[in-house]
C-alpha positions as CSV (number, residue, x, y, z in Angstrom):
1,M,-68.9,52.0,-31.1
2,D,-65.7,50.1,-31.6
3,Q,-64.2,49.5,-28.1
4,R,-61.0,47.9,-29.4
5,E,-57.9,50.0,-28.7
6,S,-55.8,51.1,-31.6
7,A,-52.1,51.8,-31.9
8,A,-50.8,55.3,-30.9
9,C,-50.8,57.9,-33.7
10,A,-47.4,59.2,-34.7
11,G,-47.5,63.0,-34.5
12,S,-50.6,63.2,-32.3
13,P,-50.1,64.7,-28.9
14,E,-50.3,62.9,-25.6
15,W,-53.5,63.4,-23.7
16,Q,-53.3,66.1,-21.0
17,E,-55.6,66.4,-18.1
18,G,-57.4,69.8,-17.9
19,H,-56.7,70.6,-21.6
20,W,-59.7,71.5,-23.7
21,Y,-60.2,69.2,-26.7
22,E,-62.5,70.1,-29.6
23,A,-64.6,67.4,-31.2
24,G,-62.4,65.6,-33.7
25,A,-59.1,66.0,-31.8
26,V,-56.9,62.9,-31.8
27,V,-54.7,62.1,-28.8
28,N,-52.5,59.3,-27.6
29,Y,-53.3,57.8,-24.2
30,Q,-51.4,54.9,-22.6
31,G,-50.2,53.7,-25.9
32,S,-53.5,53.9,-27.8
33,A,-55.2,56.6,-30.0
34,Y,-58.5,58.2,-29.2
35,I,-60.7,60.7,-31.0
36,A,-62.9,63.3,-29.2
37,E,-66.5,62.6,-30.1
38,H,-67.6,65.7,-28.2
39,G,-65.7,68.7,-27.0
40,N,-64.5,68.2,-23.4
41,P,-62.1,69.6,-20.8
42,G,-59.6,66.8,-20.8
43,Y,-61.7,63.9,-19.5
44,I,-59.9,60.5,-19.4
45,P,-60.3,58.7,-22.7
46,T,-60.7,55.2,-21.2
47,V,-63.3,56.4,-18.6
48,S,-65.4,59.1,-20.4
49,T,-66.4,56.9,-23.4
50,Y,-69.2,59.3,-24.3
51,F,-66.6,62.0,-25.1
52,W,-63.8,59.7,-26.5
53,E,-63.7,56.8,-28.9
54,P,-60.8,54.5,-29.9
55,Y,-59.3,55.8,-33.1
56,S,-57.8,53.5,-35.8
57,G,-57.3,56.0,-38.5
58,C,-53.5,56.2,-38.1
59,S,-50.7,53.9,-37.2
60,G,-47.9,54.3,-34.7
61,D,-45.4,53.2,-37.3
62,P,-43.5,56.4,-38.3
63,G,-42.6,55.0,-41.7
64,P,-45.7,53.4,-43.3
65,T,-45.6,51.2,-46.4
66,G,-45.1,53.3,-49.5
67,G,-42.7,55.8,-47.9
68,S,-43.0,58.7,-45.5
69,C,-42.4,62.4,-45.9
70,S,-39.7,64.5,-44.2
71,Y,-42.0,67.5,-44.1
72,P,-42.7,69.3,-40.8
73,Q,-45.6,68.3,-38.6
74,W,-48.7,70.6,-39.0
75,Q,-49.1,73.0,-36.1
76,E,-52.4,74.6,-35.0
77,G,-52.1,78.4,-35.1
78,H,-49.0,78.5,-37.3
79,W,-49.3,80.6,-40.5
80,Y,-48.8,78.6,-43.7
81,N,-48.2,80.3,-47.0
82,A,-49.6,78.8,-50.2
83,G,-47.4,75.9,-51.3
84,A,-46.3,74.9,-47.8
85,V,-46.2,71.1,-47.3
86,V,-46.8,69.5,-43.9
87,N,-47.4,66.1,-42.4
88,Y,-50.7,65.6,-40.6
89,Q,-51.7,62.3,-39.0
90,G,-49.4,60.3,-41.2
91,S,-50.2,61.9,-44.5
92,A,-48.8,64.9,-46.4
93,Y,-50.8,68.0,-47.4
94,V,-50.0,71.1,-49.5
95,A,-51.5,74.5,-48.7
96,E,-53.6,75.6,-51.7
97,H,-54.2,79.0,-50.0
98,G,-52.4,80.8,-47.2
99,N,-54.1,80.0,-43.8
100,P,-53.5,80.4,-40.1
101,G,-53.1,76.7,-39.3
102,Y,-56.5,75.3,-40.3
103,I,-56.8,71.5,-39.9
104,P,-55.8,69.9,-43.2
105,T,-58.5,67.2,-43.2
106,V,-61.3,69.7,-42.3
107,S,-60.4,72.8,-44.3
108,T,-60.1,71.2,-47.7
109,Y,-60.4,74.6,-49.5
110,F,-57.1,75.5,-47.9
111,W,-55.3,72.1,-48.0
112,E,-55.0,69.3,-50.6
113,P,-53.5,65.9,-50.1
114,H,-49.9,66.0,-51.4
115,P,-49.3,63.3,-54.1
116,G,-45.5,63.4,-53.7
117,C,-45.6,61.2,-50.6
118,S,-48.2,59.5,-48.5
119,G,-48.8,56.8,-46.0
120,G,-49.5,54.1,-48.5
121,P,-52.8,52.2,-49.3
122,G,-55.5,52.5,-46.7
123,A,-53.6,55.1,-44.6
124,G,-56.2,57.8,-45.1
125,G,-55.3,61.3,-46.1
126,G,-58.3,62.1,-48.4
127,L,-58.5,62.1,-52.2
128,P,-56.1,60.6,-54.8
129,A,-54.2,63.2,-56.8
130,K,-56.3,62.1,-59.8
131,V,-59.7,60.5,-59.5
132,V,-61.0,57.7,-61.7
133,A,-64.4,56.9,-60.2
134,G,-67.4,54.8,-61.0
135,Y,-70.9,54.3,-59.5
136,Y,-71.7,50.8,-58.2
137,P,-75.5,50.5,-58.1
138,N,-77.0,48.2,-55.5
139,W,-80.0,47.2,-57.7
140,T,-77.8,44.9,-59.9
141,P,-78.7,41.2,-59.2
142,S,-75.3,39.8,-60.1
143,P,-72.7,42.6,-60.0
144,V,-69.0,42.2,-60.1
145,R,-67.4,42.0,-56.6
146,I,-65.8,45.2,-55.5
147,R,-62.3,43.7,-55.3
148,D,-62.6,42.5,-58.9
149,I,-63.6,45.9,-60.4
150,S,-61.0,47.1,-62.9
151,S,-57.9,48.3,-61.1
152,N,-58.0,51.5,-63.1
153,Y,-60.8,52.7,-60.8
154,N,-59.4,54.2,-57.7
155,L,-62.7,55.5,-56.3
156,I,-65.9,53.5,-56.1
157,Y,-69.3,55.0,-55.2
158,L,-71.8,52.7,-53.3
159,F,-75.1,53.8,-54.9
160,A,-77.3,54.6,-53.1
161,A,-78.4,55.2,-49.5
162,K,-82.0,56.3,-49.4
163,P,-83.9,58.6,-46.9
164,V,-86.1,56.8,-44.4
165,G,-89.7,57.4,-45.2
166,G,-88.9,58.5,-48.7
167,S,-87.9,61.9,-50.0
168,P,-87.3,64.4,-48.4
169,G,-86.9,62.1,-45.4
170,T,-89.0,61.8,-42.3
171,T,-86.4,61.6,-39.6
172,G,-83.1,62.5,-41.3
173,A,-81.8,58.9,-41.3
174,V,-80.8,57.0,-44.4
175,Y,-80.4,53.3,-45.0
176,W,-78.4,51.3,-47.6
177,T,-79.2,48.0,-49.1
178,P,-76.5,45.6,-50.3
179,P,-76.3,44.6,-54.0
180,G,-77.4,41.3,-55.4
181,D,-75.4,38.2,-54.5
182,G,-75.3,36.5,-57.9
183,R,-71.5,36.4,-57.9
184,G,-71.0,36.7,-54.2
185,A,-70.9,40.6,-54.0
186,A,-73.2,40.7,-51.0
187,T,-71.8,37.8,-49.1
188,N,-68.3,39.2,-49.5
189,L,-69.2,42.9,-49.3
190,N,-67.5,44.0,-46.1
191,A,-64.4,42.0,-46.7
192,D,-64.2,43.3,-50.3
193,I,-64.7,46.9,-49.2
194,Q,-61.9,46.6,-46.7
195,Y,-59.6,44.7,-49.2
196,A,-60.2,47.5,-51.7
197,R,-59.3,50.2,-49.2
198,T,-56.3,48.6,-47.5
199,N,-54.8,46.3,-50.1
200,Q,-55.7,48.0,-53.4
201,G,-55.5,51.6,-52.2
202,R,-59.0,52.6,-53.4
203,K,-61.5,55.0,-51.9
204,I,-65.0,53.8,-51.2
205,I,-67.7,56.5,-50.9
206,L,-71.3,56.1,-49.9
207,S,-73.6,57.9,-52.3
208,V,-76.8,59.3,-50.8
209,G,-80.0,60.0,-52.8
210,G,-80.3,59.3,-56.5
211,A,-83.2,59.9,-58.8
212,G,-86.2,61.2,-56.9
213,A,-84.5,61.0,-53.5
214,G,-83.8,64.5,-52.3
215,M,-83.4,65.3,-48.6
216,S,-84.2,68.3,-46.4
217,F,-82.6,69.4,-43.2
218,P,-84.8,72.0,-41.6
219,T,-83.5,71.4,-38.1
220,R,-80.1,70.5,-36.4
221,A,-81.8,67.5,-34.9
222,K,-82.6,66.1,-38.3
223,S,-79.0,66.8,-39.4
224,Q,-77.7,65.0,-36.3
225,T,-79.9,62.0,-37.1
226,F,-78.5,61.9,-40.6
227,V,-74.9,61.9,-39.2
228,D,-75.7,59.2,-36.8
229,S,-77.3,57.0,-39.5
230,V,-74.2,57.5,-41.8
231,V,-72.0,56.5,-38.9
232,G,-74.2,53.4,-38.3
233,I,-73.7,52.4,-42.0
234,Y,-70.0,53.1,-41.7
235,N,-69.7,50.8,-38.7
236,S,-71.8,48.1,-40.3
237,L,-69.6,48.0,-43.4
238,G,-66.4,48.2,-41.4
239,G,-65.6,51.7,-42.7
240,F,-65.6,53.7,-45.9
241,D,-63.9,56.9,-47.1
242,G,-66.6,59.6,-47.8
243,L,-70.1,60.7,-48.7
244,D,-71.6,61.8,-52.0
245,W,-74.5,64.2,-51.9
246,N,-76.4,62.8,-54.8
247,T,-79.6,64.7,-54.0
248,F,-80.1,67.0,-57.0
249,E,-82.6,65.1,-59.2
250,A,-85.6,65.4,-56.8
251,D,-85.9,69.2,-57.4
252,Q,-85.2,69.7,-53.7
253,D,-83.8,73.0,-52.5
254,P,-80.6,72.2,-50.5
255,D,-80.4,73.3,-46.9
256,T,-76.9,74.5,-47.5
257,G,-76.0,75.6,-44.0
258,E,-77.0,72.3,-42.5
259,M,-75.4,70.3,-45.3
260,I,-72.2,72.2,-44.6
261,W,-72.5,71.4,-40.9
262,I,-73.2,67.7,-41.6
263,S,-70.2,67.5,-44.0
264,L,-67.8,69.2,-41.6
265,E,-69.1,67.0,-38.7
266,L,-68.3,63.9,-40.7
267,K,-64.9,65.2,-41.6
268,R,-64.2,65.9,-37.9
269,R,-65.3,62.5,-36.9
270,F,-63.4,60.7,-39.7
271,P,-60.2,62.5,-40.5
272,G,-59.6,62.4,-44.3
273,F,-63.3,61.9,-45.0
274,I,-64.2,62.9,-48.6
275,I,-67.3,64.9,-49.5
276,T,-68.5,65.0,-53.2
277,A,-71.6,65.8,-55.2
278,P,-72.7,65.2,-58.8
279,P,-74.7,68.3,-59.7
280,A,-76.7,69.1,-62.9
281,P,-74.2,71.0,-65.0
282,W,-76.6,73.7,-66.1
283,N,-78.4,74.3,-62.8
284,N,-77.6,77.6,-61.1
285,R,-79.0,76.4,-57.8
286,D,-76.6,73.5,-57.9
287,K,-73.7,75.8,-58.8
288,T,-74.5,78.1,-55.8
289,F,-74.7,75.1,-53.5
290,C,-71.4,73.6,-54.7
291,K,-69.5,76.9,-54.4
292,A,-70.8,77.5,-50.9
293,M,-69.7,73.9,-49.9
294,V,-66.3,74.2,-51.4
295,D,-65.7,77.7,-50.0
296,A,-66.6,76.3,-46.5
297,G,-64.2,73.5,-46.8
298,A,-67.1,71.1,-46.7
299,M,-66.8,69.6,-50.2
300,D,-63.7,68.1,-51.9
301,Y,-65.1,68.2,-55.5
302,A,-68.2,68.6,-57.6
303,A,-68.7,66.2,-60.5
304,P,-71.2,67.6,-63.1
305,Q,-73.1,64.8,-64.9
306,Y,-72.8,65.0,-68.7
307,Y,-75.3,62.3,-69.6
308,D,-79.0,61.3,-69.5
309,G,-80.3,64.6,-70.8
310,P,-80.6,66.2,-74.3
311,G,-77.3,67.7,-75.4
312,L,-75.4,66.9,-72.3
313,D,-73.2,64.3,-74.0
314,Q,-72.0,66.7,-76.7
315,Q,-68.2,67.5,-76.6
316,S,-68.9,71.2,-77.4
317,Y,-71.3,71.5,-74.5
318,I,-69.1,69.7,-72.0
319,V,-66.0,71.8,-72.9
320,T,-67.9,75.0,-72.3
321,S,-69.6,73.8,-69.2
322,V,-66.4,72.5,-67.6
323,N,-64.8,75.9,-68.2
324,E,-67.7,77.4,-66.2
325,W,-67.3,74.9,-63.3
326,V,-63.6,75.4,-63.2
327,S,-64.0,79.2,-63.0
328,L,-66.5,78.7,-60.2
329,L,-64.6,76.1,-58.1
330,G,-61.1,75.8,-59.4
331,P,-59.8,72.8,-61.4
332,T,-58.8,70.6,-58.5
333,H,-62.4,70.7,-57.2
334,V,-63.9,69.6,-60.5
335,V,-64.4,66.0,-61.7
336,V,-66.1,65.3,-65.1
337,G,-69.0,62.9,-65.1
338,F,-69.3,60.6,-68.2
339,G,-71.9,58.0,-69.2
340,I,-70.4,55.4,-71.6
341,W,-73.4,53.4,-73.0
342,D,-75.1,52.5,-76.2
343,Q,-78.2,54.6,-75.3
344,Q,-79.6,57.9,-76.3
345,N,-78.0,60.9,-74.5
346,Y,-74.9,58.8,-73.6
347,M,-71.4,58.8,-75.2
348,S,-69.5,56.2,-77.0
349,I,-65.9,55.6,-75.8
350,G,-64.8,57.1,-79.2
351,E,-66.5,60.3,-78.2
352,A,-65.4,60.3,-74.5
353,V,-61.7,60.0,-75.1
354,P,-61.3,63.2,-77.2
355,T,-63.7,65.0,-74.9
356,W,-61.5,64.2,-71.9
357,N,-58.4,65.1,-73.8
358,Q,-59.8,68.5,-74.6
359,V,-61.0,69.4,-71.2
360,E,-57.7,68.2,-69.7
361,S,-55.8,70.2,-72.2
362,N,-57.7,73.3,-71.1
363,H,-57.3,72.5,-67.4
364,P,-54.4,70.2,-66.7
365,T,-55.1,70.0,-63.0
366,L,-58.7,68.8,-63.3
367,R,-59.3,66.4,-60.4
368,G,-60.5,63.6,-62.7
369,A,-63.5,61.8,-64.2
370,F,-66.2,59.3,-63.3
371,D,-68.4,56.9,-65.2
372,W,-72.0,55.9,-64.7
373,Q,-72.2,52.8,-64.2
374,I,-69.5,50.3,-63.3
375,H,-71.6,47.2,-64.3
376,I,-72.2,48.7,-67.7
377,D,-68.5,49.4,-68.1
378,E,-67.8,45.8,-67.2
379,S,-70.4,44.6,-69.8
380,I,-68.6,46.5,-72.6
381,G,-65.1,45.3,-71.7
382,W,-64.1,48.1,-69.3
383,Q,-63.9,50.7,-72.0
384,F,-64.0,53.7,-69.6
385,A,-61.6,52.1,-67.1
386,N,-59.1,51.0,-69.7
387,Q,-59.2,53.9,-72.2
388,V,-60.2,57.0,-70.1
389,G,-58.7,55.9,-66.8
390,P,-55.0,55.9,-67.9
391,L,-55.5,59.3,-69.6
392,V,-56.8,60.8,-66.3
393,K,-54.1,59.3,-64.1
394,Y,-51.0,60.1,-66.2
């Protein structure tokens, strides 16, 4: 637990003795911000440290770098029609659907980050308006440092945390191993992650699972252990921006109810926390899971993987499949997964560009695209970053 006090949060209420606070509530107390780790009846933040933790997710500066919004502050219990824009904890959100004042950083089915104004790099507030993502595997012996990844990537997945004891996990905990240090990636990892977040305005997301690494959550105790271990990795790295449920290739039935609880718990603990998943595009079980997660406000987007399988890299298949996923989740909750590589069942950049152009023409508000893998993209001259990235962003 970080015991350092943080600046007061503009727009957050002053702590009140005797007022009930739900887990995730942010208050100001004696000039510093605190977040409720557990629901409590107004215990003093500096005394009841089991219930409260210093919070550094927002700044007391009412006009952060990059411009602020003149929209009204979000109010719990106030009805918002679709299209309403509010300020919440220093960032702007637009109501995708009418709602009775759900929390913007928790109820992501009802609220989206508003791209028209924001708190600037590293200020939180969830997803970029358009996502250009890449996976950064930790098995590479001499990977590019995170701060030196092509600037066209605005979201980087740390791949991948693994379940303790192997799949499906013995305790619920996960662990993550740093990449190789051939170019200083491991030595400078924490500093580079925070530089990418605060100076470059990128999102860093911890991916959990990978091939053969499914997870099960038969009990709340195992779910809580998972949350605690993710928080431990978060603290050890100095913070990151989200979690990627990359648990589909192990043929493990998802414990959807518990995974919803885990995702919402992480969103409550870290306002603006992003939840994603890269499902198999054809798999009905994955579709059912992703829809339930999105409908519960527990997932920001699904990113079907169109590579590494017969026929998955064909434009005709991708266009039809993306239509299905958009019908299921809505375009702002769909990111298209590419693999650009000179290998069987992967695309060339000459195939990827027209494929993106077609799906984006069909669905202009698609959330974005990702590439597997960043170190391969570097080795071929950043083809995905430089040719697909600008098409996605603009």
